[in-house]
Structures are given as structure tokens and as C-alpha cells.
C-alpha positions in Angstrom: -15.9 -22.8 22.6 -13.5 -21.6 25.2 -14.1 -18.2 26.8 -10.8 -16.9 25.5 -11.5 -18.1 22.0 -15.0 -16.5 22.2 -13.6 -13.2 23.3 -11.0 -13.3 20.5 -13.8 -13.8 18.0 -15.8 -10.9 19.5 -12.8 -8.6 19.5 -12.0 -9.5 15.8 -15.6 -8.7 14.9 -15.4 -5.3 16.7 -12.2 -4.5 14.8 -13.9 -5.3 11.5 -16.9 -3.2 12.4 -14.6 -0.3 13.3 -12.8 -0.6 9.9 -16.2 -0.6 8.1 -17.5 2.5 9.9 -14.4 4.6 9.3 -15.3 7.5 6.9 -13.4 7.3 3.7 -12.8 10.2 1.3 -15.9 9.6 -0.9 -18.0 9.2 2.2 -16.8 12.6 3.3 -17.9 14.1 0.1 -14.6 14.3 -1.8 -15.1 13.6 -5.5 -12.8 11.6 -7.7 -12.9 10.7 -11.4 -13.4 7.1 -12.5 -15.6 4.2 -11.3 -14.4 2.2 -8.3 -14.9 -1.5 -7.8 -17.1 -3.1 -5.2 -14.8 -2.4 -2.2 -12.9 0.5 -3.8 -9.7 -1.5 -2.8 -6.9 -3.4 -4.3 -8.8 -6.6 -3.4 -11.3 -5.8 -6.1 -8.8 -7.5 -8.3 -10.0 -11.1 -8.0 -7.6 -13.3 -6.0 -5.6 -10.5 -4.3 -5.4 -10.6 -0.5 -4.2 -8.1 2.0 -3.0 -8.8 5.5 -1.7 -6.7 8.4 0.1 -6.9 11.7 0.1 -3.7 13.8 2.4 -3.3 16.8 1.6 -0.5 19.2 3.0 -0.4 22.7 5.1 1.7 25.1 5.9 5.4 25.2 8.8 7.8 25.2 12.0 6.2 24.0 10.3 2.8 24.1 7.4 3.7 21.9 6.6 1.0 19.3 4.4 2.4 16.5 5.0 0.1 13.5 3.8 -2.9 11.7 3.8 -4.9 8.5 1.5 -5.1 5.5 1.4 -8.0 3.1 -0.2 -8.2 -0.4 -0.7 -11.7 -1.9 -1.1 -11.5 -5.7 -2.0 -15.2 -6.0 -3.6 -15.9 -2.6 -2.4 -18.1 0.2 -2.4 -21.5 -1.5 -0.7 -20.7 -4.8 2.9 -19.5 -5.3 2.7 -19.3 -9.1 4.8 -16.5 -10.7 2.9 -13.4 -11.8 3.7 -10.8 -14.4 5.3 -7.7 -12.8 7.1 -4.4 -13.5 8.4 -1.7 -11.2 9.4 2.0 -11.5 11.5 4.2 -9.1 10.5 7.9 -9.3 13.0 8.6 -6.6 15.2 5.9 -5.3 16.0 7.0 -1.7 14.4 3.9 -0.4 14.3 0.1 -0.7 12.3 -2.5 -2.5 13.9 -5.9 -2.7 13.4 -8.4 -5.5 13.3 -5.9 -8.3 16.4 -7.1 -10.1 14.8 -10.5 -10.7 11.6 -8.8 -11.9 13.6 -6.9 -14.4 15.3 -10.1 -15.5 12.3 -12.4 -15.8 9.3 -10.0 -15.9 7.8 -12.0 -13.1 7.3 -11.7 -9.4 7.3 -14.6 -7.0 5.3 -14.8 -3.7 3.7 -12.2 -1.4 4.8 -8.6 -1.2 5.7 -7.0 2.1 5.7 -3.3 3.2 7.1 -2.2 6.5 9.5 0.3 8.2 12.9 1.1 6.9 14.9 -1.1 9.3 12.6 -4.1 9.1 12.9 -4.8 5.3 15.3 -7.7 5.8 13.2 -9.6 8.4 10.1 -9.1 6.4 11.8 -10.4 3.2 13.2 -13.4 5.0 9.9 -14.2 6.8 8.0 -14.1 3.5 10.5 -16.5 2.0 10.3 -18.9 5.0 6.5 -18.9 5.0 6.5 -19.6 1.3 9.0 -22.4 1.7 7.1 -24.0 4.5 3.9 -24.0 2.4 5.1 -24.8 -1.1 8.5 -26.6 -0.9 8.4 -30.0 -2.6 11.9 -31.0 -1.4 13.4 -30.8 -4.9 17.1 -30.5 -5.4 16.6 -27.1 -7.0 13.9 -25.5 -4.8 12.7 -22.0 -5.6 9.8 -22.0 -3.1 11.7 -19.4 -0.9 12.1 -17.2 -3.9 13.4 -13.6 -4.0 10.6 -11.8 -2.1 9.6 -8.2 -2.6 9.9 -6.2 0.6 9.6 -2.4 0.6 9.7 0.4 3.2 9.0 3.9 4.4 10.5 5.6 7.5 8.5 5.6 10.7 11.2 6.8 13.0 9.5 10.0 14.1 6.9 7.9 16.0 8.5 4.5 16.3 11.6 3.2 18.1 12.8 2.2 14.6 16.2 1.0 15.8 14.6 -1.4 18.3 13.8 -3.7 15.4 10.3 -4.6 16.8 9.0 -6.5 13.7 9.7 -10.2 14.1 9.1 -13.0 11.6 6.1 -14.2 13.6 4.4 -10.8 12.9 4.9 -11.4 9.2 3.6 -15.0 9.5 0.5 -13.6 11.3 -0.2 -11.0 8.6 0.2 -13.7 5.9 -2.0 -16.2 7.6 -4.8 -13.6 8.2 -4.7 -12.0 4.8 -8.1 -11.6 3.3 -10.1 -10.3 0.4 -12.9 -7.8 0.6 -12.8 -4.6 2.6 -9.3 -3.3 3.6 -8.5 -1.3 6.7 -6.8 2.0 6.2 -4.8 4.6 8.2 -2.8 3.6 11.3 -2.5 -0.1 10.4 0.2 -2.5 9.3 3.3 -0.9 7.8 1.5 2.4 7.7 1.1 2.6 11.5 3.8 5.2 12.2 3.7 7.2 8.9 2.8 10.8 8.1 1.4 12.6 5.0 1.9 16.3 4.3 2.7 16.8 8.0 -0.6 15.2 8.9 -0.9 11.6 10.1 -0.7 9.2 7.2 -0.4 5.5 6.6 -2.1 2.8 4.6 -4.7 3.5 1.9 -6.3 1.7 -1.1 -8.7 2.3 -4.0 -9.7 0.8 -7.4 -11.1 1.5 -10.8 -13.0 -0.5 -13.3 -13.2 0.1 -17.0 -13.9 -1.7 -20.3 -11.7 -2.4 -23.3 -13.5 -3.9 -26.3 -16.5 -4.7 -24.1 -14.6 -6.6 -21.5 -14.4 -5.2 -17.9 -11.1 -5.0 -16.2 -10.0 -3.7 -12.7 -7.0 -1.8 -11.5 -6.4 -1.6 -7.7 -3.9 0.5 -5.8 -2.5 0.2 -2.3 -0.2 2.9 -0.8 1.9 3.2 2.2 2.0 7.0 2.3 4.7 8.9 4.3 5.6 11.9 2.2 4.9 15.5 1.3 5.3 19.1 2.6 2.2 20.7 4.2 2.1 23.6 1.7 2.0 21.1 -1.2 -1.1 19.1 -0.3 -3.9 19.1 -2.9 -7.3 17.5 -2.5 -9.6 17.7 -5.6 -7.2 20.4 -6.9 -7.7 22.5 -3.8 -4.6 23.8 -2.1 -5.6 22.4 1.2 -2.1 22.4 2.6 -1.9 26.2 2.2 -5.3 26.7 3.8 -4.9 24.4 6.9 -1.8 25.7 8.7 -2.6 24.5 12.1 -2.2 20.9 13.5 1.5 20.9 12.7 3.4 18.0 14.1 5.1 18.3 17.5 8.7 17.0 17.5 10.8 17.0 20.6 14.5 17.5 19.7 14.1 15.9 16.3 13.7 17.3 12.8 11.3 15.4 10.5 12.9 13.4 7.8 11.6 13.7 4.2 9.3 10.7 3.8 8.5 8.2 1.1 5.7 6.3 -0.6 5.3 2.8 -1.8 2.6 2.1 -4.3 1.5 -1.4 -5.3 -0.8 -1.6 -8.3 -2.7 -4.8 -9.3 -4.8 -5.6 -12.3 -6.6 -8.5 -14.0 -5.8 -7.1 -17.4 -3.4 -9.2 -19.4 -0.2 -7.1 -19.7 3.4 -7.8 -20.6 6.1 -6.9 -18.1 7.1 -3.8 -20.1 3.5 -2.7 -20.1 3.3 -3.2 -16.3 6.4 -1.0 -15.9 4.6 1.7 -17.9 1.6 1.2 -15.6 3.8 1.5 -12.5 5.1 4.8 -13.9 1.6 6.3 -13.8 1.5 6.0 -10.0 3.8 9.1 -10.3 0.9 11.1 -11.7 -1.4 10.0 -8.9 1.2 11.1 -6.3 1.6 14.5 -8.2 -2.2 15.0 -8.1 -2.0 15.1 -4.3 1.0 17.5 -4.3 3.9 15.1 -4.3 7.2 16.3 -5.9 9.5 13.3 -5.3 11.7 15.4 -3.0 15.4 14.5 -2.5 15.2 11.9 0.3 11.8 10.6 -0.5 11.8 7.0 -1.7 9.0 6.8 -4.2 9.0 3.3 -5.6 6.1 1.6 -7.4 5.3 -1.9 -8.4 2.6 -3.2 -10.8 1.5 -6.8 -11.3 -1.1 -8.7 -13.2 -3.1 -11.7 -12.1 -3.3 -12.8 -15.8 -0.2 -15.1 -15.9 1.4 -16.5 -19.0 0.9 -20.2 -19.8 3.7 -22.7 -19.9 3.5 -26.1 -21.7 3.9 -29.4 -19.8 7.5 -29.7 -20.8 8.4 -26.2 -19.7 9.8 -25.5 -23.2 7.2 -22.9 -24.4 5.7 -19.9 -22.6 2.7 -18.1 -24.1 1.7 -14.6 -23.1 -1.6 -12.8 -23.8 -1.6 -9.0 -23.7 -3.7 -6.0 -24.6 -2.2 -3.9 -27.4 -0.3 -0.9 -26.2 -2.5 1.4 -28.2 -5.5 0.4 -26.0 -3.8 1.0 -22.6 -4.9 4.5 -21.8 -7.7 3.3 -19.5 -5.1 1.2 -17.6 -2.8 4.2 -17.2 -5.6 6.5 -16.2 -7.0 4.1 -13.7 -3.5 3.5 -12.1 -3.1 7.3 -11.6 -6.6 7.9 -10.3 -6.6 4.9 -7.9 -3.2 6.0 -6.6 -4.5 9.5 -5.9 -7.6 8.3 -4.1 -5.6 5.7 -2.1 -3.4 8.5 -0.7 -6.4 10.7 0.3 -8.1 7.6 1.8 -5.0 7.0 3.9 -5.0 10.7 5.0 -8.7 10.6 5.9 -8.5 7.3 7.9 -5.4 8.1 9.9 -5.7 9.3 13.5 -3.6 11.5 15.7 -0.7 9.5 17.2 1.8 10.2 20.0 5.0 8.1 19.7 8.7 8.1 20.1 10.1 10.7 22.4 6.7 12.2 22.8 6.5 13.3 19.2 2.9 13.8 18.0 1.6 13.8 14.4 -2.0 15.1 14.2 -4.8 13.8 11.9 -6.1 16.2 9.3 -8.9 18.4 11.0 -12.1 17.2 9.3 -14.2 20.3 10.1 -11.5 22.6 8.8 -11.1 20.5 5.7 -14.9 20.5 5.1 -14.9 24.3 5.3 -12.0 24.7 2.8 -13.5 22.3 0.3 -16.9 24.0 0.5 -15.3 27.4 0.0 -13.8 26.1 -3.2 -17.1 24.4 -4.2 -15.4 21.0 -4.3 -17.4 19.1 -1.7 -20.1 16.8 -3.0 -23.3 15.7 -1.2 
């Protein structure tokens, strides 16, 4: 093995260890309802992969603090359609590919999340990657598809108009997407984001439950970049009103209201209309942390199932299997709870960052948070 290759492997191993050692909300003692899956991540839904590319360089007006996140509902070697539905709580944002989801009830290909000005390049790169891998050279070729690409605004820390996300970054995230443990905080599309005037970013969680004796999983992934400080709730505690220090430092800029993208995955067999209902429940998870869907916050949620419909050999008949609507309360509850915990996981993992024009967004002070939660008797062992 070449020395450069060896060092790359060692560095990658160090990054994995760092991700594993980072204290998550439950490790801190914050309690949540519901039973999580093995990794307490969206990857607990079998077959779902997550990949990142994080770009951090420069300072001042040339500060790059951004990235891209990809979620692969059907893995890297399968571009089969998957049942999907979406919901916009507040539409001051962008998620491409949603009209075809409304029309067909199906999503196609990987899902990308990035900064506001990079939605287009991420969408196109996902399409190109898919076309390279899956095109059969047919006259009517849908391998490029109509990819889903969503965004939140990182312009307080990132030179967002510099358009620093390139298609090669997206390719790298897609090629390196993996199952298992998922990094959180200042990674991927969440690199330059904030939550409740603390540093925010990427977060994930999952819930397992049984319906008629069969176990199912719901996983959530969030790119959190929203909320006013006074609104923050953790385990029902008004943490934002209690922790008034560590406010962001902005030089000649006023913070823009943020946004949140939530991606929900499940292995439960659901119809597109049921997945739309599931996506709506992300709103409850956002509200449980203190989100109100303020005016310029783009709060857009997508849910998909890995239990795809079956089509006969002729393509003349499609058969769907679905749980009855009357039994979906565990799905709805899990979607809300996993969203809530994902947001708090993003908040706990994020670290103080200085970025564009010397702006600084501080991480939530853990010692102060512990004192507040103890005072309200909400901190577990």
C-alpha cells in the first residue's frame, strides 16, 4: 500500500472514531419517548444509505462553510422507484422533484440536501451520477430522473454566492454513502447552519414499533437551520429562555430566518397518500423543539418507504401493499418523535464555527444546559 493511501485510510478511521465518540442527546442524559433502532439513525431502515461532503476553507469574505448530504433510499446499485409523499409546512424554500412525486406517488434516485444557492448543481449531479450508473442506452431513458434536491440557507457563515459546491462534491458524497452510524452536526449540507441561534446542522434518529406483531422502523434525518432563541424547548424545558448567553456574533449582517428539511424513511408498506400524512407529522416534531414555521423559514418534509409496489413483467399491472390507515398511529408518532430527537441531536453535535465576514455562531453551552435540565428535573442518568 502506498504511503499516501495508508495515510488516507488512517485519517478516515480517525474521522469515524471522532463521529462515534461525539456525545448525542441521549448520551447527555436527555430523555425521549419511543424506542430507537440499533444506530438511532435513518440508516436503521434497511437499505438506506447516507453520504456527506463537507467543504471548509478560507476566512473573512472567502470563508467556505458548506457541503452536501445525500440520502439513498435504495442504495448505490439500484435506481428503482420508491413510494413517496411530501408536505410543506412553510414554503419559503426549495425541494425539487416534488411535482412528479405528487403525480406518480413515487420518488426516483438519491435525495440531496445542501445550501440555498447550490440546489441546482446538486440536482444535476445526482441525475448525472444516476445516468452514468444505470442508463441502458434506451430511446426513452429515465435514468437521469427528476431528482429531489432541497436546501437551507447558510449565508451567515458561508460565502454562499461563491457557489462552492461542485458536481464532484456530490459524486463523492454518493460514492461514499454508507449504512450504520451517521455523523451529525457540522457536516455535509448542515455545515454552516444554525438552530435557535446556536450552531446547528445535520441530525438523525429512529423509532421501532410493532403493528400486528410485525416490527417496523421509521428513521428521520434533518438539516436544521431554524428557530428563535426564546422558543427552544428540550424535553419540554424552556431552554432558550434560560440560556441567554452565547448569542451569535454577526458583523454588519442581520440573521435571516432559517429553514428545516426533514427526510423520513420507513420500511412499513404505505401508499403515497399515507406517506404524505406521515410527512405532515414532522411538523409536530419541529413544534416539540419550539419551531413555529416563521415567515421566511422553508419547512419542507419528505417521507418515503422502502416497501415498493410490484409491477408485472408486461408493465401492465402494479400492485401495492399497504397498512390500513386505522393502524397508522404508531407511524405518525414515530415520525414526530424521531424528528424531534434528530433536531436535538444536531444541536448537541454542532460545534462553534467562525465563518463569512468573521461571523460566529456558538455551540450550545453543555454545562449550562445540564444545569437547566437538572433544575427542571429533566436530566436522566
